C-alpha positions in Angstrom: -6.8 -67.9 -5.7 -8.8 -69.3 -2.9 -8.2 -67.6 0.5 -9.3 -67.7 4.0 -9.5 -64.9 6.6 -8.7 -64.6 10.3 -9.7 -62.2 12.8 -9.4 -61.9 16.7 -10.2 -59.7 19.5 -8.8 -60.1 22.9 -11.2 -58.9 25.5 -15.0 -58.9 25.7 -15.1 -55.1 25.6 -13.6 -55.1 22.2 -16.1 -57.7 21.2 -19.0 -55.4 22.4 -17.6 -52.4 20.7 -17.7 -54.0 17.3 -14.0 -54.2 16.4 -14.3 -57.9 15.3 -16.7 -56.7 12.8 -14.5 -53.7 11.5 -11.7 -56.3 11.2 -13.9 -58.5 9.0 -15.3 -55.8 7.0 -11.6 -54.6 6.0 -10.7 -58.1 5.2 -13.7 -58.7 3.0 -13.2 -55.3 1.2 -9.4 -56.3 0.4 -10.3 -59.6 -0.8 -13.0 -58.3 -3.3 -10.5 -55.7 -4.5 -8.1 -58.5 -5.4 -10.6 -60.6 -7.0 -9.9 -63.6 -4.7 -12.2 -66.4 -3.6 -13.6 -66.8 0.0 -16.1 -69.4 1.1 -18.3 -68.7 4.2 -16.7 -71.7 5.9 -13.2 -70.3 5.7 -13.9 -67.3 7.7 -12.2 -68.0 11.1 -12.8 -65.6 14.0 -11.9 -65.7 17.5 -13.8 -63.4 19.7 -12.6 -62.6 23.2 -9.5 -64.8 23.1 -6.2 -63.7 24.1 -3.5 -63.6 21.5 -0.9 -64.8 24.0 -2.1 -68.5 23.7 -2.2 -70.8 20.6 -5.1 -73.0 21.7 -7.8 -71.0 20.0 -11.0 -72.7 18.5 -10.9 -70.6 15.3 -7.1 -70.9 14.9 -7.0 -74.6 15.5 -9.8 -75.0 12.7 -7.7 -72.7 10.5 -4.7 -74.8 10.9 -6.6 -78.0 10.2 -8.0 -76.5 7.0 -4.4 -75.6 5.9 -3.3 -79.2 6.4 -6.1 -80.3 4.1 -5.1 -77.8 1.5 -8.6 -76.0 1.3 -7.1 -72.5 0.6 -3.9 -70.9 -0.8 -3.5 -67.9 1.5 -4.8 -66.5 4.7 -5.5 -62.7 5.0 -5.2 -61.2 8.4 -5.5 -57.5 9.4 -2.0 -57.3 11.3 0.6 -59.8 12.7 -0.6 -59.1 16.2 -4.1 -60.3 15.5 -2.3 -63.6 14.6 -0.4 -63.9 17.9 1.0 -61.6 20.5 4.2 -63.5 20.9 7.0 -63.4 18.6 7.8 -67.0 18.9 4.2 -67.9 18.2 4.0 -65.8 15.1 7.2 -67.6 14.1 5.8 -71.0 14.7 2.6 -70.3 12.7 4.4 -68.7 9.7 6.8 -71.6 9.5 4.0 -74.2 9.6 2.1 -72.6 6.8 5.2 -72.2 4.8 5.8 -75.7 4.7 2.2 -76.4 3.7 2.7 -73.7 0.9 0.1 -71.4 2.3 0.9 -67.7 2.2 0.2 -65.2 4.9 -1.2 -61.7 3.9 -1.1 -59.0 6.3 -2.9 -55.7 5.5 -1.2 -53.6 8.2 2.5 -53.8 9.2 3.5 -56.7 6.7 6.7 -58.4 7.6 9.7 -56.9 5.8 8.4 -53.4 5.7 8.9 -52.5 9.4 11.6 -53.0 12.0 9.1 -55.6 13.5 9.2 -57.7 10.4 13.1 -57.4 10.1 13.3 -58.5 13.8 11.0 -61.6 13.3 12.8 -62.5 10.2 16.1 -62.6 11.9 14.5 -64.3 14.9 13.1 -67.0 12.6 16.5 -67.7 11.2 18.0 -67.9 14.7 15.4 -70.1 16.3 15.4 -72.4 13.3 19.0 -72.8 13.4 19.0 -73.4 17.1 16.3 -76.0 16.9 17.9 -77.9 14.1 21.3 -78.0 16.2 19.4 -79.1 19.1 17.6 -81.8 17.6 20.7 -83.0 15.7 22.8 -83.1 18.8 20.0 -84.9 21.0 19.7 -87.4 18.1 23.2 -88.1 17.9 24.0 -88.6 21.6 20.8 -90.7 21.9 21.8 -93.2 19.2 25.3 -93.3 20.4 24.1 -94.2 24.1 21.7 -96.8 22.7 24.4 -98.2 20.4 26.7 -98.7 23.4 24.1 -100.5 25.2 23.2 -102.6 22.1 19.6 -101.3 21.6 20.5 -99.3 18.3 21.7 -101.6 15.4 21.7 -99.6 12.2 24.2 -101.7 10.3 21.4 -104.5 10.3 18.7 -102.5 8.7 19.8 -103.2 5.1 22.7 -105.5 5.5 22.5 -108.3 3.0 22.6 -111.7 4.6 20.7 -110.6 7.8 17.2 -109.8 8.9 16.3 -107.2 11.5 13.8 -107.8 14.2 12.6 -104.6 15.8 12.0 -104.1 19.4 8.7 -105.8 20.5 6.9 -106.4 23.9 9.7 -105.0 25.9 12.4 -107.3 24.3 15.6 -105.7 22.7 16.0 -105.6 18.8 17.5 -108.7 17.3 19.5 -109.7 14.2 18.9 -113.2 12.6 20.8 -114.8 9.7 18.9 -115.2 6.1 20.1 -118.7 5.1 19.9 -118.1 1.4 21.5 -114.8 1.3 24.1 -116.0 3.8 25.0 -118.8 1.4 25.4 -116.3 -1.5 27.9 -114.2 0.9 29.9 -117.3 1.4 30.0 -118.4 -2.3 31.3 -114.9 -3.1 34.2 -115.0 -0.5 35.1 -118.6 -1.6 35.2 -117.6 -5.3 37.2 -114.6 -4.7 39.9 -116.4 -2.5 40.0 -119.9 -4.4 39.5 -118.9 -8.0 40.9 -115.3 -7.8 37.7 -114.1 -9.4 37.3 -110.3 -10.0 34.2 -108.3 -9.0 33.0 -108.1 -12.4 33.3 -111.9 -13.0 31.4 -112.5 -9.7 28.6 -110.0 -10.8 28.3 -111.8 -14.2 27.9 -115.1 -12.3 25.2 -113.6 -10.0 23.3 -112.1 -13.0 23.5 -115.3 -15.0 22.2 -117.3 -12.0 19.4 -114.7 -11.6 20.1 -114.3 -7.9 17.9 -111.7 -6.3 19.4 -108.3 -5.6 19.9 -107.1 -1.9 17.2 -104.3 -2.5 15.0 -106.4 -4.6 14.4 -103.3 -6.9 17.0 -103.7 -9.2 16.8 -106.4 -11.8 20.7 -107.1 -11.9 23.6 -106.8 -9.7 26.2 -104.1 -9.7 30.0 -104.6 -9.3 30.1 -101.9 -6.4 27.4 -103.9 -4.6 29.5 -107.0 -4.7 32.7 -105.1 -3.7 30.7 -103.6 -0.7 30.0 -107.3 0.4 33.4 -108.3 0.1 34.8 -105.6 2.3 32.1 -105.6 4.8 33.6 -106.5 8.2 30.3 -107.4 9.8 30.3 -110.8 8.1 33.3 -111.8 10.5 31.0 -111.0 13.7 32.2 -107.6 14.5 30.0 -104.6 13.6 31.1 -100.8 14.2 29.2 -97.7 14.4 30.3 -94.0 14.6 33.4 -94.8 12.8 32.8 -92.3 10.0 31.7 -88.7 9.6 30.4 -86.5 6.7 33.0 -84.1 5.1 33.2 -81.9 2.1 34.5 -84.3 -0.9 37.6 -83.3 -2.7 35.9 -83.5 -6.0 32.2 -83.5 -6.9 30.5 -84.4 -10.2 27.0 -83.0 -9.4 26.2 -79.3 -9.4 26.1 -77.9 -5.9 22.9 -76.0 -6.7 21.1 -79.4 -7.3 21.9 -80.9 -3.9 20.6 -80.2 -0.5 23.6 -81.6 1.5 27.2 -80.4 0.6 29.0 -82.8 3.0 28.7 -85.8 0.7 32.2 -87.3 1.4 33.2 -89.6 4.4 36.2 -89.6 6.5 37.1 -92.0 9.3 36.9 -91.0 13.0 39.5 -91.8 15.6 39.5 -95.5 16.5 38.7 -94.6 20.3 35.4 -93.1 19.2 34.2 -96.3 17.4 31.4 -98.3 18.9 31.9 -102.0 18.5 29.1 -104.8 18.6 28.7 -108.4 18.1 27.0 -109.7 15.1 26.2 -113.3 13.8 29.3 -114.4 11.8 29.0 -115.7 8.3 32.7 -116.2 7.7 35.9 -116.5 9.6 38.2 -113.6 10.1 41.0 -115.5 8.2 38.8 -115.9 5.2 38.0 -112.1 5.2 41.7 -111.3 5.5 42.5 -113.6 2.5 39.6 -111.9 0.6 41.1 -108.4 1.4 44.5 -109.3 0.2 43.2 -111.0 -3.0 41.2 -107.6 -3.8 44.6 -105.7 -3.5 46.3 -108.4 -5.9 43.4 -108.0 -8.4 43.7 -104.3 -8.4 47.6 -104.4 -9.0 46.9 -107.0 -11.7 44.5 -104.9 -13.5 47.0 -101.9 -13.5 49.8 -104.0 -14.7 47.7 -105.4 -17.6 46.5 -102.0 -18.8 49.7 -100.1 -18.7 51.6 -101.4 -21.8 48.7 -100.4 -24.0 47.5 -97.2 -22.3 49.9 -95.0 -24.3 48.3 -95.8 -27.6 45.0 -94.4 -26.5 44.9 -90.7 -26.2 41.3 -90.7 -25.0 41.4 -93.6 -22.5 38.8 -93.5 -19.7 37.4 -90.1 -21.3 35.0 -91.3 -24.0 31.3 -91.9 -23.0 28.9 -93.8 -25.1 26.3 -91.7 -26.9 23.6 -94.3 -26.7 23.6 -95.4 -23.0 26.0 -93.0 -21.3 28.5 -95.7 -20.0 32.2 -95.3 -20.3 33.9 -96.7 -23.3 37.0 -99.1 -22.8 40.0 -99.5 -24.8 40.2 -102.7 -27.1 42.2 -103.9 -29.9 41.8 -106.4 -32.8 44.2 -108.0 -35.3 43.4 -108.5 -38.9 42.9 -112.0 -40.3 46.5 -112.0 -41.6 47.7 -111.1 -38.1 49.7 -108.2 -39.9 47.7 -105.4 -38.8 46.1 -104.3 -35.4 43.2 -102.1 -35.0 42.5 -100.0 -31.9 38.9 -99.3 -30.8 36.9 -97.7 -28.1 34.1 -100.0 -27.2 31.2 -99.4 -25.0 31.1 -101.5 -21.7 27.4 -101.9 -22.4 28.3 -104.7 -25.0 28.5 -107.1 -22.0 25.4 -105.9 -19.9 25.5 -108.6 -17.2 29.1 -107.6 -16.4 28.4 -104.0 -16.0 25.0 -104.3 -14.3 22.6 -103.6 -17.2 19.8 -105.8 -18.5 20.0 -105.1 -22.1 22.9 -105.0 -24.6 24.0 -101.6 -26.0 23.5 -101.4 -29.7 26.2 -98.8 -30.3 29.2 -99.6 -32.7 33.0 -99.6 -31.9 34.9 -96.4 -32.8 38.4 -96.4 -34.2 40.6 -95.0 -31.7 43.1 -93.6 -34.3 40.3 -91.6 -36.2 38.7 -90.3 -33.0 42.0 -89.3 -31.4 43.0 -87.5 -34.6 39.8 -85.4 -34.7 40.0 -84.4 -31.0 43.8 -83.6 -31.0 43.1 -81.4 -34.1 40.3 -79.6 -32.5 42.2 -79.1 -29.2 45.2 -77.6 -31.2 43.0 -75.3 -33.1 41.5 -74.0 -29.9 44.9 -73.6 -28.2 46.1 -71.5 -31.3 43.2 -69.0 -30.8 42.9 -68.6 -27.2 40.5 -65.8 -27.5 37.9 -68.3 -28.2 38.0 -69.9 -24.8 36.4 -67.1 -22.9 33.6 -67.0 -25.5 32.9 -70.7 -25.2 32.9 -70.5 -21.4 30.3 -67.5 -21.5 28.1 -69.4 -23.8 28.3 -72.5 -21.6 27.5 -70.5 -18.4 24.5 -68.7 -20.2 23.3 -72.1 -21.3 23.6 -73.7 -17.9 21.8 -70.6 -16.2 19.0 -70.7 -18.7 18.4 -74.4 -18.1 18.4 -73.9 -14.4 15.9 -71.1 -14.6 13.8 -73.1 -16.9 13.7 -76.2 -14.6 13.0 -74.0 -11.6 10.1 -72.5 -13.3 8.8 -75.8 -14.5 9.2 -77.2 -11.0 7.2 -74.4 -9.4 4.3 -74.8 -12.0 4.1 -78.6 -11.4 4.0 -78.0 -7.7 1.2 -75.5 -8.1 -0.8 -77.8 -10.3 -0.3 -80.6 -7.8 -1.6 -78.6 -4.9 -4.5 -77.5 -7.0 -5.6 -81.0 -7.8 -5.1 -82.0 -4.1 -7.4 -79.4 -3.1 -9.9 -80.2 -5.7 -10.0 -83.7 -4.4 -10.3 -82.7 -0.9 -13.1 -80.5 -1.6 -15.0 -83.3 -3.5 -14.4 -85.6 -0.5 -15.7 -82.9 1.9 -18.7 -82.3 -0.1 -19.5 -86.1 -0.3 -19.1 -86.3 3.4 -21.5 -83.4 3.8 -24.0 -85.2 1.7 -23.9 -82.4 -0.9 -23.1 -84.7 -3.8 -23.8 -88.4 -4.3 -21.2 -91.0 -4.9 -21.8 -91.5 -8.4 -21.6 -87.5 -9.0 
């Protein structure tokens, strides 16, 4: 492990008495005992500089080296050599933790003394206070700018518009993209006049090879089309601060794998909304007709599916083993029209409709055969309830093992990445110092 050392004395008297030399000697001895590597350029010493201030020459060079990734840890005699002020200690420790650089104290390490426990508590309190303060200031600042028309968040990625940021003292503006605006108008007209569904509109866009809103995806998704057909901005009225994050009623992802738990959304009170004007692409009357047509499409889809839903035991529960999409229920009659066969069919067989590029190669599954296998397995499981806790324990152990393996792999990859970044930076520094040539 490559390390650096830092030493400091406050007064010229301590400098004359040689206390700085004793600090350096103790640090060198400890580094040698641990078998770590120390380069001469990584010895940072502040002589006769007060620990109550952060603008110290050696400390500044130490922080710059940490940002460049030149070492993995910093060895210091004691926390008071780093800084006298607890707030300054917390600031430096948090800064180096973000850079994946460790602090090593030979005397009074944090966590072993009341000072360490106090600093740990102060770190949490100050970090929480700072985050809350920044969040509140940002929220109030954006809200005030939105009321003045200087903050237009809806226009950043809204299909059909282009956002022009603030320049030369002029306020930000929003202009219409003619080609995208025409696509929006065609979607609304097709929905109202032809009563087309979102999947049918998605298939049309993909067949026409219309560029997607982000430009990254190759095909359109039905959810993207529905978002456009329910966006109130196209009528000329944009709203801000109308939703707030909340805990979702149900969650598919594992909570340990996500950073933010409030992934759900709920509407605020209407008096808290901030309205602003936007360039209109359609009339409010057309938007109302489109909204009513979407409701009719949903009702018609439910009515069409209800008569045959009882014949499929696993409807909406079967997933394709090839591509992971859901498998829908379908039926087919024999040539003599006497027999009818029920199937579970992957939705990826029509890729343009579901937003895929290639067709899924999986085969259809007979519904009666799959339903019988699942029903028999479920009946056997219910007849022997003692097996359920065993299966749950096996599942929990496998899940914990997978989580531990992923965490270990992530840490190893992060260490290798940091090691490579430091090696690259050292080569650049050596080239700049004319130690090696460009060909070397």
